[in-house]
N, C-alpha and C positions, 0 to 999 in steps of 0.2 A: 192596678194592686203595683205596689213599686219593689224595686229591686236592693234589697237590705246591699248584698254583698258587694253589686254594682255603688250604691252608695258611699259603703264604707272604704269601698277601695277610693274614691275620689276622696273624702273624709282624711282618712292616713297621707294622699299626695300631699293634699293641703299642708298638713301638718307636718309635712317634711319640708313645709317651703318654709315656714313661722320658724322665727330665731330669738333666742331670749339675745337682746340686744349687748347683752356681755358675755356672750357666749357664740363662738362662730359654730354651733351644730344645731340643728332642729330644735325642736321642743319635743319632737317626736324619739331623734335618733338620742337623744340626753337622757330618756327613761323617764319624762314625767308624764305623759300618758299613762293612765290606768284604768282607763277604761272607753270606748264607744259603743254608748247604745243606741240604737235606731229603731223606733219604736215603728208599728206598723202603721200610724198615719202619717209618716216622713218625719217626725220628728227626731232631731239629734243629740245627745246628750252626749259630753265629754267629762269626765273625773280627769281632773290631774293634779300636779304636785308641782312646787318647785324645790330647787336643792334647800332652798332655804327660807322661812318662815318670815325672817328678815327682808327680803328682796322687795325693794323701795317699785318694783314693775307689775308686781302682783296683778291687779286690778288692769292694768294697760294692754299689760300681757293678755290676759283671761278674753279683754277686750275684741283686740285685733285676733284674736284667735276665730271667736265668736265672727266676727266680718269675714274673713280669707274663707269658711269653709262655708257659709252665706256665700257668697262668691262664687266656690267650686263647686257647689252642691246648692243651686237656685232652687232644686225643686222639694229642698229639705224644708218642710212648716215649720219650724222653728231650729234654732240652735240655742243652747244654755251649754256654757260653762261651770263646771263645779266644782271648787277648789277645795284636796283635800289633807290629810296633814297623816294617817295613815293608809298604810305603811310610812314608816319617813322614808326618803330619798337616799339613797345612799347611789356612790358610782356603780357598785355591779348591777345597776337598771342600767346602764348607757348600753345602746345597742352596738349589734359587732359594726355595723355602719359607722356608728357614733366613735367608737375607739378609735377606728383606722383614721377618723376624719382629726381627732384629737390626736394622735400620733403625728399624722401630715402638720400639725401647726407648731405640737412642742414637740415634738425629736424622742420621745419614748410612750409608753404606754403608762397612761395617767392611770388606767382604772387596775392594771395591773398592779403599779406602784402604794397606792391605796391598799387594794388588798395586802400586798405584803406588811403595810405599816398598821392595818387596824383589826385585821382578820387573826 
């Protein structure tokens, strides 16, 4: 029997080490990961989005995520990334760690500024 919680922990760790080349924050901490489903047979399905549907690297990043997770979780029977657009991504989805990293990079809370401007 597989240990789904242990697999999930390693999937999250792999996602925290995977970056959108345009933003120096992991796809996980940017809030791009909407779900991680691990089936009883060990297959992994990751639902994710992007900051914009116009991102030119959507398929490249999705493919990269599949490979990174396969390497981090070799017992995964299958790893599949599903790109979804609902709900649309907003900066409110950035994790606490992601916000801290963005503050280090830009010198201010990008998310807080977005909330002030658009909420």
